[in-house]
C-alpha positions in Angstrom: 70.0 93.0 72.9 68.5 90.4 75.3 70.4 87.1 75.7 68.8 83.7 75.3 68.5 81.4 78.3 71.2 79.2 76.9 73.6 82.1 76.6 72.8 83.2 80.2 73.6 79.7 81.4 76.9 79.6 79.6 77.8 83.0 80.9 77.0 81.9 84.5 79.1 78.8 84.1 82.0 80.8 82.8 81.8 83.2 85.7 81.7 80.3 88.2 84.8 78.7 86.6 86.6 82.0 86.6 85.7 82.5 90.3 87.0 79.0 91.1 90.2 79.6 89.3 90.8 82.9 91.2 90.2 81.0 94.5 92.6 78.3 93.6 95.3 80.8 92.7 94.7 82.7 95.9 95.0 79.4 97.9 98.2 78.5 96.1 99.7 81.9 96.7 98.8 81.6 100.4 100.3 78.1 100.7 103.5 79.2 99.0 103.9 82.3 101.2 106.9 81.7 103.6 105.2 83.6 106.4 102.1 81.5 106.2 104.2 78.3 106.1 106.1 79.4 109.2 102.8 80.0 111.0 101.6 76.5 110.1 104.8 74.9 111.4 104.6 76.9 114.6 101.0 75.8 115.1 102.1 72.1 114.6 105.0 72.4 117.0 102.7 73.9 119.7 100.2 71.0 119.2 103.0 68.5 119.5 104.3 70.2 122.7 100.8 70.1 124.2 100.5 66.4 123.4 103.9 65.6 124.9 103.1 67.6 128.0 99.8 65.7 128.4 101.7 62.4 128.0 104.2 63.4 130.6 101.4 64.4 133.0 99.6 61.0 132.5 102.9 59.2 133.1 103.5 61.1 136.3 100.0 60.4 137.4 100.4 56.6 136.8 103.7 56.6 138.7 102.0 58.4 141.6 99.2 55.7 141.6 101.7 52.8 141.4 100.8 51.7 137.9 103.4 49.9 135.8 104.2 52.3 133.0 106.5 50.0 131.1 103.6 47.9 129.8 101.3 49.5 127.3 98.1 48.6 129.0 99.3 49.0 132.6 99.3 46.5 135.4 95.7 47.2 136.5 94.3 45.3 133.5 93.7 41.6 134.1 95.5 39.0 132.0 93.2 37.4 129.4 92.2 33.9 130.6 91.1 30.9 128.7 87.8 30.9 130.6 86.1 27.6 130.9 88.3 26.0 128.3 91.4 25.8 130.5 94.5 24.4 129.0 94.6 22.3 125.9 93.8 18.6 126.1 96.6 16.1 125.6 96.3 13.0 123.4 96.3 10.7 126.5 93.5 12.8 128.1 91.5 12.6 124.9 91.8 8.8 124.9 90.5 8.6 128.4 87.7 11.0 127.6 86.6 9.0 124.6 86.4 5.9 126.8 84.6 7.6 129.7 82.2 9.4 127.3 80.8 6.0 126.3 79.6 5.3 129.9 76.1 6.1 131.2 75.5 8.8 133.8 77.4 7.8 137.0 74.9 9.5 139.3 71.9 7.8 137.6 73.6 4.5 138.0 73.9 5.1 141.7 70.1 5.5 141.8 69.5 2.4 139.8 68.7 4.1 136.5 70.6 4.1 133.1 70.9 7.3 131.1 73.4 7.1 128.3 73.0 10.8 127.2 75.9 12.4 129.1 78.4 15.2 129.1 81.8 15.1 130.8 82.1 16.9 134.2 85.6 18.1 135.1 86.0 17.2 138.7 89.0 19.4 139.5 88.7 22.2 136.9 90.5 22.4 133.6 94.0 23.6 134.3 95.7 21.0 136.6 97.8 18.2 135.2 95.5 15.4 134.0 92.5 17.7 134.5 90.9 16.6 131.3 91.1 13.0 132.4 89.5 13.7 135.8 86.0 13.6 134.3 82.7 12.0 135.3 80.0 11.1 132.7 76.9 12.9 133.9 73.5 13.5 132.4 72.3 17.1 132.1 70.2 16.9 135.3 73.1 15.7 137.3 75.6 18.0 135.7 74.2 21.5 135.4 70.5 21.6 134.6 68.1 21.3 137.6 64.9 19.5 137.2 61.7 21.5 136.8 59.7 22.0 140.0 57.0 19.5 139.1 59.6 16.8 138.3 61.5 17.3 141.6 58.5 15.8 143.5 58.8 12.7 141.3 62.6 12.5 141.5 63.5 14.3 144.8 67.1 13.2 145.0 68.4 14.4 141.6 70.9 17.2 142.3 73.1 18.8 139.7 76.8 19.2 140.7 76.8 22.8 139.4 74.1 24.6 141.4 71.8 27.0 139.6 70.3 29.2 142.3 69.9 27.4 145.6 69.1 24.0 144.1 71.9 21.4 143.8 75.6 22.1 144.2 78.7 20.1 145.1 77.7 19.4 148.7 74.2 18.2 147.9 75.6 16.1 144.9 78.3 14.4 147.0 75.9 13.8 150.0 73.6 11.9 147.6 76.0 10.1 145.3 79.4 10.0 147.1 82.6 12.0 146.8 83.6 12.9 143.2 87.0 11.4 143.7 85.5 8.1 144.7 83.2 8.2 141.7 86.3 8.8 139.5 87.8 5.6 140.9 84.6 3.7 139.9 84.6 5.3 136.4 88.2 4.1 135.8 87.3 0.6 137.0 84.4 0.6 134.6 86.7 1.4 131.6 89.3 -1.0 132.8 92.1 1.5 133.0 94.6 2.5 135.8 94.2 6.0 137.1 96.9 8.0 135.2 97.6 10.7 137.8 98.4 8.4 140.7 
């Protein structure tokens, strides 16, 4: 007698379930077999031994190349730096910066102009003692942004202290406006403060 499509579907599902159950039982029996378990353990031990051997070889190679093997990263890697930030600013340096930041551009002043939109230029970097107090108020074009070519004809002696390409730079800046240390003295006279690092 022919079966209905629904009965066929039920029979197929039943067969699939029975097959899955047989596979599960077979897998359980395999996992519980002491011989199979010993094979797995032997395989794991062999993998661990290979990894240990590779580690020993890498260690020997590092020793041969003179790399410090006590540190995790090795001595060839550079220490992370703080980049342009330098060390943290102190409260005293912050007070001086606040006063200096209110002054107009020192280089513009030397040229008989006044430009009060400034940023602070660190004269001796950002890591020395009092480094954050050794700052000059400079406009963008005297600090790090060269004038466009068409404006250079109009203002030929505007040099940024930080050169971009071949235009500007410390030597051109100091030739036009004076030594940066001398400008620092003038800045501290302008704010009416003694130079703290002297």
